[in-house]
C-alpha positions in Angstrom: 29.0 -11.3 -1.4 27.4 -10.3 1.9 23.7 -9.7 2.1 21.7 -7.2 4.2 18.1 -7.6 5.1 15.8 -4.5 5.1 12.4 -4.4 6.7 10.1 -1.9 4.9 6.7 -1.7 6.6 6.7 -5.4 7.5 8.1 -6.6 4.1 11.6 -8.1 4.4 13.9 -7.5 1.5 17.3 -9.2 1.1 19.9 -7.1 -0.7 23.5 -7.7 -1.6 25.6 -5.1 0.1 26.7 -2.3 -2.1 30.1 -0.5 -2.1 29.6 2.5 0.2 31.9 4.5 -2.1 29.5 4.1 -5.0 27.6 7.4 -5.5 24.6 5.6 -7.0 24.2 3.3 -4.1 21.1 4.9 -2.6 19.3 5.2 -6.0 20.0 1.5 -6.8 19.0 0.4 -3.3 15.7 2.1 -3.6 15.1 0.7 -7.0 15.9 -2.8 -5.8 13.6 -2.4 -2.8 10.7 -1.2 -5.0 11.1 -4.0 -7.4 11.2 -6.6 -4.6 8.0 -5.2 -3.1 6.2 -5.3 -6.5 7.4 -8.9 -7.1 5.8 -9.9 -3.8 2.4 -9.1 -5.3 3.0 -11.2 -8.4 2.0 -8.3 -10.6 3.9 -7.0 -13.6 4.8 -3.3 -13.8 1.6 -2.3 -15.8 -0.8 -4.1 -13.4 1.0 -2.7 -10.3 0.9 0.8 -11.7 -2.8 0.5 -12.4 -3.4 -1.0 -9.0 -1.6 1.9 -7.2 -2.8 4.6 -9.6 0.7 5.7 -10.3 1.7 6.4 -13.9 3.5 3.4 -15.5 6.4 5.5 -16.8 7.1 6.9 -13.3 7.2 3.4 -11.8 9.4 2.2 -14.6 11.9 5.0 -13.9 11.9 4.2 -10.2 12.3 0.5 -10.7 15.1 0.9 -13.2 16.9 3.4 -10.9 16.7 6.3 -13.3 14.8 8.4 -10.8 14.8 8.2 -7.0 11.5 7.7 -5.4 10.8 9.5 -2.1 11.3 7.1 0.8 7.9 7.9 2.2 6.3 6.7 -1.0 8.2 3.4 -0.8 7.0 3.0 2.8 3.4 3.7 1.8 3.5 1.2 -1.1 5.1 -1.4 1.2 2.4 -0.8 3.8 -0.4 -1.2 1.3 1.2 -4.4 -0.1 1.8 -5.9 3.4 -1.9 -5.2 4.3 -3.2 -6.7 1.2 -1.0 -9.8 1.6 -2.2 -10.1 5.2 -5.8 -10.1 3.9 -4.9 -12.8 1.4 -5.5 -10.7 -1.6 -2.5 -12.0 -3.5 -2.1 -15.7 -4.3 1.5 -15.2 -5.1 4.0 -15.3 -2.3 7.7 -15.2 -2.9 
């Protein structure tokens, strides 16, 4: 399957291309991007939600694709993660 690379505020995310006819494509794509950003921190969902100050249940719904997060929120989270990585705050780098 072909892959597509997205750059979200300096964080590159590689995603398998989805069928454009699929009505859930955008929701699944946002969920995948969000999960990829979280994984770059090395944190689990609970730690990540505590670190960001976002309710765990909300983040879980976003990551599982049950709810669509606003794109600006994804960009803000990616920006924060990228800045913290640049400062060497995470020892995990995927």
